[in-house]
C-alpha positions in Angstrom: 1.4 8.0 -6.4 3.5 11.1 -6.8 1.2 13.0 -4.4 1.5 10.3 -1.7 5.3 10.1 -2.2 5.5 13.9 -1.6 3.3 13.7 1.5 5.3 10.8 3.0 8.5 12.6 2.4 7.1 15.7 4.1 6.0 13.7 7.1 9.3 11.7 7.3 12.1 14.0 5.9 14.9 12.0 4.3 12.8 8.8 3.8 13.1 7.0 0.5 9.7 6.1 -1.1 9.7 3.6 -3.9 6.6 2.8 -6.0 6.4 -0.5 -7.9 4.4 -0.6 -11.1 2.7 -3.8 -10.4 -0.6 -4.8 -8.8 -0.2 -5.7 -5.1 -1.9 -8.9 -4.2 -0.2 -9.6 -0.9 0.9 -13.1 -1.9 3.8 -14.4 0.1 6.2 -14.2 -2.9 5.6 -10.5 -3.5 8.0 -8.0 -2.2 6.7 -5.5 0.4 8.0 -3.1 3.0 7.3 -2.9 6.7 4.9 0.0 5.9 1.9 -0.9 3.6 -0.4 1.7 2.2 -3.8 0.5 1.0 -5.5 2.7 -1.5 -8.4 0.7 -2.9 -11.9 1.5 -3.9 -13.9 -1.4 -2.5 -14.5 -2.9 0.9 -14.1 -6.4 -0.6 -10.6 -5.6 -1.8 -9.7 -4.0 1.5 -11.0 -7.0 3.4 -9.1 -9.4 1.1 -5.8 -7.6 1.6 -6.4 -7.3 5.4 -7.0 -11.1 5.6 -3.8 -11.7 3.7 -1.6 -9.2 5.7 -2.9 -9.2 9.2 -0.8 -12.1 10.4 2.4 -10.9 8.7 5.0 -10.1 11.5 7.1 -8.1 9.0 4.5 -5.4 8.6 4.9 -2.6 11.2 2.3 -0.2 9.9 -0.7 -0.5 7.5 -2.4 2.6 6.4 -5.8 2.5 4.7 -6.5 5.5 2.5 -9.7 6.2 0.7 -9.5 7.1 -3.0 -11.9 7.8 -5.8 -13.8 5.3 -7.9 -10.8 4.8 -10.3 -11.2 1.4 -12.0 -13.2 -0.4 -9.4 -10.5 -1.3 -6.9 -8.3 -3.1 -9.4 -5.4 -0.7 -9.3 -3.6 -1.5 -6.0 0.1 -0.5 -6.0 3.0 -1.5 -3.8 4.8 1.4 -2.2 8.0 1.0 -0.1 9.0 3.6 2.4 12.5 3.3 4.0 
């Protein structure tokens, strides 16, 4: 998370990046920013999040990053960039 924060701040100087220590499930009640970064291990999790987010008019950009095996795709985090 810290590495991603640093990278985003390099790309967009002056931006504020917030990480939220909670699993991101993309349910309607969960807070999110207009920029969503997916960093999951499995195609199933990626597909599930895409299905939940693709019709959301509040999302301006969705980035899909590939990460290591981790804990089987169970550790999805919410990152806000403003």
